[in-house]
DRENPA-3360 file (N, C-alpha, C; in nm, 2 decimals, always signed):
BEGIN
1 = MSFAASRA = +10.84/-5.67/-0.02/+10.77/-5.56/-0.08/+10.81/-5.57/-0.23 ~ +10.71/-5.55/-0.32/+10.74/-5.56/-0.46/+10.80/-5.43/-0.51 ~ +10.86/-5.43/-0.62/+10.92/-5.31/-0.68/+10.82/-5.20/-0.69 ~ +10.70/-5.23/-0.74/+10.60/-5.13/-0.76/+10.56/-5.06/-0.63 ~ +10.55/-5.14/-0.52/+10.51/-5.09/-0.39/+10.62/-5.00/-0.33 ~ +10.75/-5.02/-0.37/+10.86/-4.94/-0.31/+10.88/-4.81/-0.39 ~ +10.81/-4.78/-0.49/+10.84/-4.66/-0.57/+10.81/-4.54/-0.50 ~ +10.89/-4.44/-0.51/+10.87/-4.31/-0.45/+10.76/-4.23/-0.53;
9 = GPLRTPPG = +10.73/-4.11/-0.48/+10.64/-4.02/-0.54/+10.69/-3.97/-0.67 ~ +10.62/-3.88/-0.74/+10.65/-3.83/-0.87/+10.79/-3.76/-0.87 ~ +10.86/-3.78/-0.98/+10.98/-3.71/-1.00/+10.95/-3.57/-1.05 ~ +11.02/-3.47/-1.00/+10.99/-3.33/-1.05/+11.10/-3.29/-1.14 ~ +11.07/-3.23/-1.25/+11.17/-3.17/-1.34/+11.15/-3.02/-1.36 ~ +11.26/-2.95/-1.35/+11.24/-2.80/-1.35/+11.22/-2.75/-1.49 ~ +11.14/-2.65/-1.50/+11.13/-2.58/-1.63/+11.23/-2.47/-1.64 ~ +11.29/-2.45/-1.76/+11.38/-2.35/-1.79/+11.50/-2.34/-1.69;
17 = RTWRGGRG = +11.53/-2.23/-1.64/+11.64/-2.21/-1.55/+11.60/-2.20/-1.41 ~ +11.50/-2.27/-1.37/+11.46/-2.28/-1.23/+11.47/-2.42/-1.18 ~ +11.54/-2.44/-1.07/+11.55/-2.57/-1.01/+11.45/-2.58/-0.90 ~ +11.37/-2.68/-0.90/+11.27/-2.71/-0.80/+11.31/-2.83/-0.72 ~ +11.34/-2.82/-0.60/+11.38/-2.93/-0.51/+11.29/-2.94/-0.39 ~ +11.33/-3.02/-0.30/+11.25/-3.05/-0.18/+11.23/-2.92/-0.09 ~ +11.31/-2.82/-0.11/+11.30/-2.70/-0.03/+11.26/-2.58/-0.10 ~ +11.19/-2.60/-0.22/+11.14/-2.48/-0.29/+11.21/-2.47/-0.42;
25 = SIPLGGLA = +11.21/-2.34/-0.47/+11.27/-2.31/-0.60/+11.38/-2.21/-0.59 ~ +11.47/-2.23/-0.68/+11.58/-2.13/-0.69/+11.58/-2.08/-0.83 ~ +11.53/-1.95/-0.85/+11.53/-1.89/-0.98/+11.66/-1.84/-1.02 ~ +11.75/-1.92/-1.08/+11.89/-1.88/-1.10/+11.90/-1.76/-1.20 ~ +11.81/-1.76/-1.29/+11.81/-1.64/-1.39/+11.79/-1.51/-1.31 ~ +11.70/-1.51/-1.22/+11.67/-1.39/-1.14/+11.79/-1.35/-1.05 ~ +11.86/-1.45/-1.00/+11.98/-1.42/-0.92/+12.09/-1.37/-1.01 ~ +12.10/-1.42/-1.13/+12.20/-1.37/-1.22/+12.18/-1.23/-1.26;
33 = AKYPQAKA = +12.06/-1.19/-1.27/+12.02/-1.05/-1.29/+12.06/-0.96/-1.18 ~ +12.04/-1.01/-1.06/+12.08/-0.93/-0.94/+12.23/-0.93/-0.91 ~ +12.30/-1.03/-0.95/+12.44/-1.04/-0.93/+12.51/-1.06/-1.06 ~ +12.52/-0.96/-1.15/+12.58/-0.98/-1.28/+12.72/-1.03/-1.28 ~ +12.80/-1.00/-1.18/+12.93/-1.05/-1.17/+12.94/-1.20/-1.16 ~ +12.83/-1.27/-1.12/+12.82/-1.41/-1.11/+12.73/-1.48/-1.21 ~ +12.69/-1.41/-1.32/+12.60/-1.46/-1.42/+12.66/-1.59/-1.48 ~ +12.79/-1.59/-1.52/+12.84/-1.71/-1.58/+12.84/-1.83/-1.48;
41 = NFDVASDW = +12.86/-1.81/-1.35/+12.85/-1.91/-1.26/+12.71/-1.97/-1.25 ~ +12.61/-1.87/-1.24/+12.47/-1.92/-1.24/+12.43/-1.99/-1.36 ~ +12.48/-1.95/-1.48/+12.45/-2.02/-1.60/+12.51/-2.16/-1.60 ~ +12.63/-2.18/-1.54/+12.69/-2.31/-1.53/+12.60/-2.40/-1.44 ~ +12.56/-2.34/-1.32/+12.48/-2.42/-1.23/+12.35/-2.46/-1.29 ~ +12.29/-2.36/-1.37/+12.16/-2.39/-1.43/+12.17/-2.50/-1.53 ~ +12.29/-2.51/-1.60/+12.31/-2.61/-1.70/+12.32/-2.75/-1.63 ~ +12.39/-2.75/-1.52/+12.40/-2.88/-1.44/+12.27/-2.92/-1.39;
49 = FAQEARAL = +12.19/-2.83/-1.34/+12.05/-2.86/-1.30/+11.97/-2.91/-1.41 ~ +11.98/-2.85/-1.53/+11.90/-2.90/-1.65/+11.94/-3.04/-1.68 ~ +12.07/-3.07/-1.68/+12.12/-3.21/-1.71/+12.06/-3.31/-1.60 ~ +12.06/-3.26/-1.48/+12.00/-3.35/-1.37/+11.85/-3.38/-1.40 ~ +11.78/-3.27/-1.44/+11.64/-3.28/-1.47/+11.62/-3.38/-1.59 ~ +11.70/-3.37/-1.69/+11.69/-3.46/-1.81/+11.71/-3.61/-1.76 ~ +11.81/-3.63/-1.68/+11.84/-3.77/-1.63/+11.72/-3.82/-1.55 ~ +11.66/-3.73/-1.46/+11.55/-3.77/-1.38/+11.42/-3.80/-1.47;
57 = AAAKELRA = +11.41/-3.72/-1.58/+11.30/-3.74/-1.67/+11.31/-3.87/-1.74 ~ +11.43/-3.90/-1.78/+11.46/-4.03/-1.84/+11.43/-4.15/-1.75 ~ +11.47/-4.13/-1.62/+11.44/-4.23/-1.52/+11.29/-4.25/-1.50 ~ +11.22/-4.14/-1.50/+11.07/-4.14/-1.49/+11.01/-4.22/-1.60 ~ +11.06/-4.19/-1.72/+11.01/-4.26/-1.84/+11.04/-4.41/-1.83 ~ +11.16/-4.44/-1.79/+11.20/-4.58/-1.78/+11.11/-4.65/-1.67 ~ +11.09/-4.58/-1.56/+11.01/-4.64/-1.45/+10.87/-4.67/-1.50 ~ +10.81/-4.59/-1.59/+10.68/-4.61/-1.64/+10.67/-4.74/-1.72;
65 = TMEDEPSE = +10.78/-4.79/-1.77/+10.78/-4.91/-1.85/+10.81/-5.04/-1.77 ~ +10.84/-5.02/-1.65/+10.88/-5.13/-1.57/+10.76/-5.21/-1.51 ~ +10.78/-5.34/-1.50/+10.68/-5.43/-1.44/+10.71/-5.43/-1.29 ~ +10.64/-5.51/-1.21/+10.67/-5.53/-1.07/+10.81/-5.57/-1.05 ~ +10.86/-5.66/-1.13/+11.00/-5.71/-1.12/+11.07/-5.66/-1.25 ~ +11.15/-5.55/-1.24/+11.22/-5.50/-1.36/+11.33/-5.60/-1.40 ~ +11.36/-5.60/-1.53/+11.47/-5.68/-1.58/+11.60/-5.63/-1.53 ~ +11.70/-5.71/-1.54/+11.84/-5.67/-1.50/+11.88/-5.55/-1.58;
73 = EQRIRMAG = +11.85/-5.55/-1.71/+11.88/-5.44/-1.80/+11.82/-5.31/-1.75 ~ +11.69/-5.32/-1.71/+11.62/-5.20/-1.66/+11.68/-5.15/-1.53 ~ +11.72/-5.24/-1.45/+11.78/-5.20/-1.32/+11.91/-5.13/-1.34 ~ +11.99/-5.19/-1.43/+12.12/-5.13/-1.46/+12.10/-4.99/-1.53 ~ +12.01/-4.98/-1.62/+11.98/-4.85/-1.68/+11.93/-4.75/-1.58 ~ +11.84/-4.79/-1.49/+11.79/-4.70/-1.38/+11.90/-4.65/-1.29 ~ +11.99/-4.75/-1.25/+12.10/-4.71/-1.16/+12.19/-4.61/-1.23 ~ +12.21/-4.63/-1.36/+12.30/-4.53/-1.44/+12.23/-4.39/-1.44;
81 = LLSQARAM = +12.10/-4.39/-1.47/+12.03/-4.26/-1.48/+12.03/-4.19/-1.34 ~ +12.01/-4.26/-1.24/+12.00/-4.20/-1.11/+12.14/-4.16/-1.06 ~ +12.25/-4.23/-1.10/+12.38/-4.19/-1.07/+12.42/-4.07/-1.14 ~ +12.38/-4.06/-1.27/+12.40/-3.94/-1.35/+12.33/-3.82/-1.29 ~ +12.21/-3.84/-1.25/+12.13/-3.73/-1.19/+12.20/-3.68/-1.06 ~ +12.24/-3.77/-0.98/+12.31/-3.74/-0.85/+12.44/-3.66/-0.88 ~ +12.52/-3.70/-0.98/+12.64/-3.64/-1.02/+12.62/-3.49/-1.07 ~ +12.51/-3.48/-1.15/+12.48/-3.35/-1.20/+12.44/-3.25/-1.09;
89 = YALAIDEV = +12.36/-3.31/-1.00/+12.31/-3.23/-0.88/+12.43/-3.18/-0.80 ~ +12.52/-3.27/-0.77/+12.64/-3.24/-0.69/+12.72/-3.13/-0.76 ~ +12.74/-3.14/-0.89/+12.81/-3.04/-0.97/+12.74/-2.90/-0.96 ~ +12.61/-2.90/-0.97/+12.53/-2.78/-0.96/+12.54/-2.72/-0.82 ~ +12.53/-2.80/-0.72/+12.54/-2.74/-0.58/+12.68/-2.69/-0.56 ~ +12.78/-2.76/-0.61/+12.92/-2.71/-0.59/+12.94/-2.57/-0.66 ~ +12.88/-2.56/-0.78/+12.88/-2.43/-0.85/+12.81/-2.32/-0.78 ~ +12.69/-2.36/-0.72/+12.62/-2.26/-0.64/+12.70/-2.21/-0.52;
97 = GRTLRKIG = +12.77/-2.31/-0.46/+12.85/-2.28/-0.34/+12.97/-2.18/-0.38 ~ +13.04/-2.21/-0.49/+13.14/-2.12/-0.54/+13.08/-1.98/-0.57 ~ +12.97/-1.98/-0.63/+12.90/-1.86/-0.67/+12.87/-1.78/-0.54 ~ +12.82/-1.84/-0.44/+12.78/-1.77/-0.32/+12.91/-1.71/-0.25 ~ +13.02/-1.78/-0.26/+13.14/-1.73/-0.21/+13.19/-1.61/-0.29 ~ +13.17/-1.62/-0.42/+13.21/-1.51/-0.51/+13.13/-1.38/-0.48 ~ +13.00/-1.39/-0.45/+12.92/-1.27/-0.42/+12.91/-1.24/-0.28 ~ +12.98/-1.32/-0.19/+12.98/-1.29/-0.05/+12.86/-1.34/+0.02;
105 = GPRSDQTG = +12.80/-1.45/-0.03/+12.68/-1.51/+0.03/+12.72/-1.59/+0.15 ~ +12.62/-1.67/+0.21/+12.64/-1.75/+0.32/+12.75/-1.85/+0.30 ~ +12.83/-1.87/+0.40/+12.94/-1.97/+0.40/+12.88/-2.11/+0.43 ~ +12.95/-2.21/+0.38/+12.91/-2.35/+0.39/+12.92/-2.39/+0.54 ~ +13.00/-2.32/+0.62/+13.01/-2.36/+0.76/+12.91/-2.30/+0.85 ~ +12.82/-2.21/+0.79/+12.71/-2.15/+0.87/+12.59/-2.24/+0.87 ~ +12.53/-2.24/+0.98/+12.40/-2.32/+1.00/+12.29/-2.23/+1.01 ~ +12.17/-2.29/+0.98/+12.05/-2.21/+1.00/+11.97/-2.20/+0.88;
% end
């Protein structure tokens, strides 16, 4: 399979302080208004999500310049951007988890 044929669908980047993922949207600004004691935490998570979005946007731009067989330099750059996006996402999710514990939200050991 060529590189072009293996490409996934469009990358989504969130506007403002809303994260849009595979399971919908999380309006963090709205949650911060509802839980003012956690506003700083929601702001931190929003910043991590914004950094993730910037890394994904850069990856999308890079992908648009790639041929069927990307150069080694392009592959390395893409791997770096995707690794950065993954790290920022993980930091954001960790912050959301800390925030939920702070406001008494669902525990990570709960299913459903």
